C-alpha positions in Angstrom: 11.7 3.3 0.2 10.9 6.2 2.7 14.6 6.6 3.3 15.2 7.2 -0.4 12.3 9.6 -0.4 13.9 11.5 2.4 17.3 11.5 0.7 15.6 13.2 -2.3 14.0 15.7 -0.2 17.4 16.6 1.6 18.9 17.1 -2.0 16.0 19.5 -2.8 16.6 21.3 0.4 20.4 21.5 -0.6 19.2 23.4 -3.7 16.9 25.7 -1.8 19.7 26.5 0.6 21.8 27.5 -2.3 24.6 25.1 -1.5 25.1 24.0 -5.2 25.4 26.9 -7.8 27.0 25.7 -10.9 24.6 24.0 -13.4 26.7 21.0 -13.9 27.5 20.5 -10.3 23.9 20.8 -9.4 23.1 18.2 -12.2 25.8 15.8 -11.1 25.4 16.1 -7.3 21.8 16.5 -6.9 19.5 16.2 -9.8 20.7 13.1 -11.7 21.0 11.2 -8.3 17.6 12.3 -7.4 16.3 10.9 -10.8 18.2 7.7 -10.3 16.7 7.2 -6.8 13.2 8.2 -7.9 13.5 5.4 -10.6 13.8 2.9 -7.9 11.1 4.4 -5.9 8.6 4.4 -8.7 9.1 0.7 -9.3 8.7 -0.2 -5.7 5.6 2.0 -5.2 3.8 0.6 -8.4 4.7 -3.0 -7.1 3.4 -2.2 -3.8 -0.1 -1.0 -5.3 -0.3 -3.9 -7.9 0.3 -6.3 -4.8 -2.8 -4.7 -3.1 -5.3 -5.4 -5.8 -8.1 -7.6 -4.4 -8.6 -9.3 -7.6 -5.0 -9.7 -8.5 -4.3 -13.0 -7.1 -6.0 -16.5 -7.7 -8.9 -17.0 -5.3 -9.4 -20.1 -3.3 -11.5 -19.0 -0.3 -14.6 -17.4 -2.0 -16.3 -14.4 -0.8 -14.8 -14.4 2.7 -11.2 -14.3 1.1 -12.3 -11.3 -1.2 -13.5 -9.5 2.0 -10.1 -10.3 3.8 -8.1 -9.0 0.8 -10.3 -5.8 0.7 -9.7 -5.3 4.5 -6.1 -5.7 3.9 -5.9 -3.2 1.2 -7.8 -0.7 3.3 -5.3 -1.1 6.3 -2.2 -1.0 4.0 -3.3 2.2 2.3 -4.1 3.6 5.8 -0.8 2.8 7.0 1.2 4.1 4.0 -0.7 7.3 4.3 0.4 7.7 7.8 4.0 6.6 6.9 4.3 9.3 4.3 2.8 12.1 6.3 6.3 13.5 7.1 7.3 13.4 3.4 4.2 15.2 2.4 4.9 18.0 4.9 8.6 18.3 4.0 7.8 18.2 0.3 5.5 21.0 0.7 7.9 23.2 2.6 10.6 22.3 0.0 8.5 23.2 -2.8 7.4 26.5 -1.2 11.1 27.4 -0.8 12.1 26.2 -4.3 9.6 28.7 -5.7 11.6 31.4 -4.5 14.9 30.1 -5.8 16.3 31.3 -9.3 17.0 28.1 -11.3 17.2 27.6 -15.0 13.9 26.7 -16.7 15.0 23.0 -17.2 16.1 22.7 -13.5 12.9 24.3 -12.2 10.9 22.0 -14.5 12.5 18.9 -13.3 12.3 20.0 -9.5 8.6 20.6 -9.9 8.0 17.3 -11.6 9.8 15.7 -8.8 7.8 17.4 -6.1 4.5 16.5 -7.9 5.4 12.9 -8.2 6.3 12.2 -4.6 4.1 9.4 -3.3 1.9 10.9 -0.7 0.4 7.6 0.5 -2.8 8.9 -0.4 -5.1 7.0 -3.0 -6.2 9.0 -6.0 -9.6 10.7 -5.2 -11.4 13.8 -6.3 -11.1 14.8 -2.5 -7.6 15.9 -1.6 -7.9 16.5 2.2 -6.8 13.8 4.6 -10.2 13.6 6.3 -11.9 12.9 3.1 -9.5 10.2 2.2 -9.7 8.6 5.7 -13.7 8.7 5.3 -13.5 7.1 2.1 -11.1 4.4 3.2 -13.3 3.6 6.2 -16.3 3.0 4.3 -17.3 -0.6 3.6 -15.8 -0.7 0.0 -16.6 -3.6 -2.2 -13.4 -5.4 -3.4 -13.9 -4.0 -7.0 -14.1 -0.4 -5.7 -10.7 -0.9 -3.9 -9.2 -2.2 -7.1 -10.6 0.7 -9.0 -9.1 3.2 -6.3 -5.7 1.3 -6.8 -5.9 1.6 -10.6 -6.4 5.2 -10.4 -3.6 5.6 -8.1 -1.3 3.8 -10.4 -2.5 5.8 -13.4 -1.7 8.9 -11.5 1.8 7.9 -10.7 2.5 6.6 -14.2 1.6 10.0 -15.6 3.6 11.8 -12.9 6.7 9.6 -13.7 6.1 10.3 -17.2 6.6 14.1 -16.5 9.6 13.5 -14.4 11.2 11.5 -17.3 10.4 14.2 -19.9 11.7 17.0 -17.8 14.7 15.0 -16.8 15.5 14.3 -20.4 15.1 18.1 -21.2 17.3 19.0 -18.4 20.1 16.5 -19.3 20.2 17.6 -22.9 20.4 21.2 -21.7 23.3 20.4 -19.3 25.2 18.3 -21.9 24.8 21.1 -24.4 26.4 23.6 -21.8 29.4 21.6 -21.0 
């Protein structure tokens, strides 16, 4: 999944660097493949979070099993956050660069939706700083709190994916209309 994310970022960098100019070529070579890869990433990402739910699987070991599942969920979330650190940094750089580019409205909306979607490895919390996230994860969370955190993260990504799909649909219609 991380490799696919990096490919998407490289495509966005190509836009930033002005290597692709024509609208159709931009769509065919960069934007549509980006959407297709993000489609796969979205499914993998949601599955990963669903698999982390503490109460998601049948229990056989009682309270100790729940505690172990909760610890595993914290550990996996922490690991994912670290894995996606370079992606977050690269995405911020790309989005700053793209802000200066002259793209069509539909292209700009799609690129912005993709940048907003990128999985950061961080759970959805009111705090956004890395230290706040780590402090929250290091607390002795109850299993149901971890599941609530996971649910909010999934909801955020579903909403962001909806924005990507909507903007891609508008872009595809605009590009098709121009051909």
